[in-house]
N, C-alpha and C positions, 0 to 999 in steps of 0.2 A: 696218212687215211685226211683224205677232202671233209670239208663240214656236213654238204648235204651226204657225203656220202655212206655216212654212219646211219641217219634214215635210211638209208637203201637198202644196205644190207642189212639193217635189221630187219626189215619187211619180208625181205629179198630169205630172211633166215626163220621167220614164223611161218613164209609159208613153205616155204622147204619141209617145216615140221610138222604141218597140220594145221596151226592154231590160228587162235589169235592173239595181239598184244595185251598187254596189261599196259596203260598209260597213267604216269598218275601225277596230281597236283598238287605243288603245297607249295605255300608263300614262303621266298627267302627272309629270311630273318626271322624268321613266327614260332616260338618267342622271343628267342633273343639266337643272336648270331652261332654261337658254339654249337647249341641243339640244336639248330636248323642245320648245318651244316651236316651234323652227325647223322642227320637224319637224310639229309641229301648223300652222303655217301654209302649207306647202308642201304638204299633200296634197293637198287639191282637184284642185288646177291638175297633179296627178303620175296622178288619174284618182278618188281618194273623193267619193262621192257625198253620203255622210253619216259624220259622225265620232265613234264610242263614244270616250269620255275616262275613262280610268278612274284610280278613285280611292283611293291605296293606303291598305293593310289588312293588320295583320300577321298577319292569319289568312284568307288567301282560302276557303276550305273547296271553292266550284265551280270552282278554276282548279287547273292544270297545271305545273307545274313550270317552262315559259317564264313564263306572267303571274306566279306566284309570286314569281321572280325577279327581274321586272322590275319588283314594287311591294315587294321590302329594296332593288334600288339607287333607287329614287326615298326612300324616309325614311329612308334613309342618307346622300343627300343633301338632306337637309332639308324635304324639299316635305310641303306642310301643305294644308288645307282651305282656307286664307283665300289660300296662294297658286295651288293650283288654279282658284277662283274669278279670281284675279287673272289668271291665264295665258289664261284666256276673256276676259274683257277686253281685252285686250289684242289676241288671237285676232282679235273683231268690231270693233277699230279698222280692221281692212283686209276684215274678211271677212264683210257682215248676209247673204249668202244661205245657206252651207251648211249644214244643221242639224248643232248638237252635241246629244249625249247625255252625261249622266253615268252610269257602269256602276260598280257596286261593293254596299257592302253596306250595311247599319244602323248599324252601330255609331257610323261616324265622323260619320255623319248627326245622330244622337241626340247626340254628344257634343259636337258643334256648333251644338245646339238646330236642331231642328223649323221651327219659325216664322222664324229666323233664317234655315236654309240659306235653305228654299224663297226667302225676299227676296230673298239674294245670291244666290242663282244664277239668278232670274228675270231680274233686274236686271242681271247680266254678262253674260248674253246665251243663257244655254241654252235649250235645246226639249223636253226630256224627260229621264227619269229611267228607269237599267234598277235596281232593288235586288233582289239574285236570293235574299236570305235574308228576303224579305216573304215569305206566302204571301196568299191573299188573305182570308183569314181575318184578318186584322190590315189590313186597309183603311183600319181608322181611325187606325192610328199614321202614314200617310206618303202613303199611295196617292189619298185620298181628299184631303188637304190639298191636296197640288200639282195634283188636275187644278181645286178652285178659287182657287188662284192663277196658273193659266192655262200650266200645264206637262205636258206628254203621259206619264205613266203607260203604257212599254211591262213586258208580261207576259213568263214565257218558257212554253213548250210544250212536252212532252217526250216520247218514244216513248210513255211509260207513262199521259199525258193520256188517258185513255179518253175516251167516248160521258157517262160520267156527272161526269165530273168537269170537259169543257172549256168546258161554260157558267159556272164559278165563275171561271175562269181569263179568261174572254173579256166577264168584266161589266161590269168598269171600266178594260178596259184601252187605250189609243186611241195615235195614230203610228203603230205598226205592232205586229205581232204578231213575236218572236223564236221561231223553231222549233228547238228542239238538237238537231240531226241524230243523234248521240248521245249513250248510255249513256253515264255516271262525267264525271270532268272534261275540261277543254278541252286540247283539240292532244296527245291520248295516243292518238287513234285517225281514222280513216279516214272519211268516210258511206258507207253503202251507198245509190248516186244510186237507183236503181227503190225500197228501201223508202223513201225520202225522197222520194220523188215518190206514194206511195199515201197517204205521213202528210200531207204537204201538201195533197193534194186532198178528203183528208177535212176537213181541219181548213176550210179555204178555204168548203165546204158549210153553214157556220154562222159564219162572219161574210166580212163586206167589208172588214175590216183588210187591208191590205198584209203578206204575210207575208217576213221574211227567215229565210234560214236558216244555222245557223253551229255553229261546234266542228267541230274537227278538220279543216276546208279550208284548206291549203296552199299548192297549185299553179292552175298557169293550168287545166290540162285538166280539174281539178276544179271549179274552175269553172266552164267549159265547159260541161261535162255537167252542171251543176245550173242554168244559165242558163236554160232552157225549163219550169223547177219552180218559181218561184219569185219574186219581185217583189223581193229583196235577198239579196245574200252575205254574209254575216260572217265577216272574217281578220281574225283577234288573236295566235293563240301563234305564226304564223308569223312575223311582224313585231316583235314581244316578241324570238323570239329570233335574228332579226336585228339589234335590236340588239347584245345581249348577243354577239353573233360579233365586232363590230366594236370592239371595246372594248378598250384597254391591259391589260396584266397588271395593272394595279390598278385595274381596273372605270373607267378612265375615255374620255370619246368619243376618237373619233380623227379624222380626215378623212376618213375613209370614212365615218363612223357615217352620218350625215346622205343623202348619197347610195346607199348601198347599200342604207337600208330605202326610199327611192325609188323603186328601181331596180322593187326588188321590186313594190310597189305597183302603178307601170306596167305591167307583164308581168303582175300579177292581171288588170289594168283589160283588156287586150287580149282575155281571155278574155271579155267582154261588151258592148264596143261593138261597133255595127253597124260598117257599112262609111261611113255618114256619119252622125255625131252630130250632131241636133238644136242651134241653137243655144239654142231654153229647154232642155235637157238641160245643154249647157254651163253656162248661167246659173245654174240648179238648182244645181250641184256645185260653184259657186264659182269655173268659168271664166271669168265675167265679172263682174269685183267690185264693188262700191260706190267 
C-alpha cells in the first residue's frame, strides 16, 4: 500500500459508509514517549479514522494554550524528530492502514534536513504533511519535494481565503484540504456551524479534494452538527487538554491518562458513526489491522 493511498482509501471507505471521518491530533511524546505511543496505537480502535501527529516545536504560532502546553511537555520529556519518526515506525509494525500525517512547523524539518526528513518520513510510514507556516509561494522549500517523495501535502484554507487566494491554496494540495473554521489560534473559539457550511460549500465548488474542518471542535454535539457539511472533522486542542488534565502535579502520566483520552475520542466518534458501520470503514480507520 502506498503512503498516499492510505489517505485516499480512508476517504473512499468513509464515502461508501456515508459518514465523515474523525481526525485526531496528538503531540508526539506528550507527556512522555511510552504514554504517547500507547495513545497513538489505541486511537484507531477508539474511533480515529486519520491521525495527525504533532511535531513538537518551541514557537507554535498558530496553536493555542492547550497544544502549546502539549508541545512543551513533549520537549521537556526529550522528544526529538528522530524519536517522532521512531514512534511512527513502531505504530506501523501493528497498523498499516490508518493514515498518519505529521503536522507542525518548518523549523524542525529544516534543522533535520529536508531531503533527509522526507526520506525518513516516507520510510517510517508517514502519509502526508501539514506545515502551517509555509505558504504556497514557498512550495519549492518543502511542498514540491514532498510530493515528489510520494507524500501528500495538505494545505489549510481559512475564513479569509477568498476567491483570488483559493486557487493558489489548492494548486499543489493533495490528500485533503483542511478548513480552519475560526479565525485565530487553535482551541480558543467555537465554530459557527452555518458559516462553516457556507464556506465549505464555496470551497467544494472549486475542488474534488475531501474537506476536513478543524479548530475549536471539542464536543460530541459540535461533531454531530458539523457532520453533514464536511468529509472529516479534526479535533486537537480538546485531546491535548484532556491529557493535561490527567497528569500528576509533576506533569507525569497517571493511570487515567490513556483511558481518559481514549474515552473522549470514543465520545466524539459517536457523533459521526452511523447505526451500522461498514467493514470497509472499520478497515480504513485501522479497526482491521495487518
